[in-house]
C-alpha positions, -999 to 999 in steps of 0.1 A, spaced: 871 34 -507 853 65 -496 819 67 -479 800 78 -511 815 49 -530 806 25 -503 770 39 -503 768 34 -540 781 -2 -537 756 -9 -510 727 2 -531 740 -18 -560 740 -48 -537 703 -43 -529 708 -27 -495 685 1 -483 706 25 -463 689 51 -441 698 73 -411 677 80 -380 695 107 -362 731 94 -356 721 58 -363 727 41 -395 700 16 -405 708 -10 -432 683 -35 -446 687 -60 -474 702 -94 -484 723 -112 -459 749 -120 -486 760 -83 -485 776 -86 -451 810 -74 -463 794 -42 -477 775 -37 -445 808 -38 -425 822 -12 -449 792 10 -444 797 10 -407 834 15 -411 825 48 -429 795 56 -408 802 93 -403 808 99 -441 777 79 -449 755 99 -424 768 132 -440 760 118 -475 725 108 -465 718 142 -449 729 159 -481 708 136 -503 677 143 -481 683 180 -482 688 183 -520 660 159 -531 630 177 -543 604 173 -515 576 176 -541 585 152 -569 548 151 -577 553 186 -593 575 170 -619 576 199 -644 603 218 -624 616 190 -601 650 189 -618 654 226 -613 646 223 -576 671 195 -571 698 217 -587 689 248 -567 687 228 -534 721 214 -542 736 249 -547 719 261 -515 732 231 -495 768 240 -505 762 274 -487 748 264 -454 743 226 -453 712 213 -436 707 243 -413 669 247 -411 673 285 -409 696 286 -439 687 291 -475 684 253 -483 660 249 -454 640 280 -465 638 267 -501 628 232 -489 599 248 -470 588 269 -499 588 239 -522 569 217 -497 541 243 -499 542 241 -537 565 270 -549 576 267 -585 607 275 -605 604 288 -640 631 294 -666 626 323 -689 647 346 -710 653 368 -679 666 338 -659 652 314 -634 624 328 -612 607 315 -580 569 317 -582 540 309 -559 531 277 -578 504 260 -558 503 286 -531 480 316 -531 497 350 -537 491 360 -501 507 327 -487 537 331 -511 542 368 -501 540 360 -464 565 330 -466 588 349 -490 590 378 -466 596 356 -436 619 329 -450 635 340 -483 641 378 -479 668 372 -452 686 352 -479 678 375 -509 713 383 -520 725 347 -518 693 334 -534 696 358 -563 732 347 -569 721 310 -568 692 316 -592 717 333 -616 741 303 -613 712 280 -620 702 299 -651 738 299 -663 742 262 -658 709 255 -675 720 275 -706 
């Protein structure tokens, strides 16, 4: 059984599985000892899966209107550069934390200021997104195509 399957089984058994750096932290019912052993047998795979989950989860679920779009875009970006904070996924996570929005329109999916002021958005866009503009543009097109 692979790490992702073990993680799903652990959660079904009522276990809470988290990572703290290179440590795997598991809490839950004592009757799930077999699953806990499996988790630790697949520790490296579990840690990778948890990092991916954290990176592709919308950091602003309170902005529910476009949360699903953000999760999908972060997933696409993660496939490019993983959890590199200087990569596209890291830049998008930062923009979203500040309240950036995604909007679907006839012209495709667009990234907007959302809760940020125009000045804040323009400054952050220039610093964090423009270095990734070609890749971001391709991923927004993919997102639009998948949503259609």
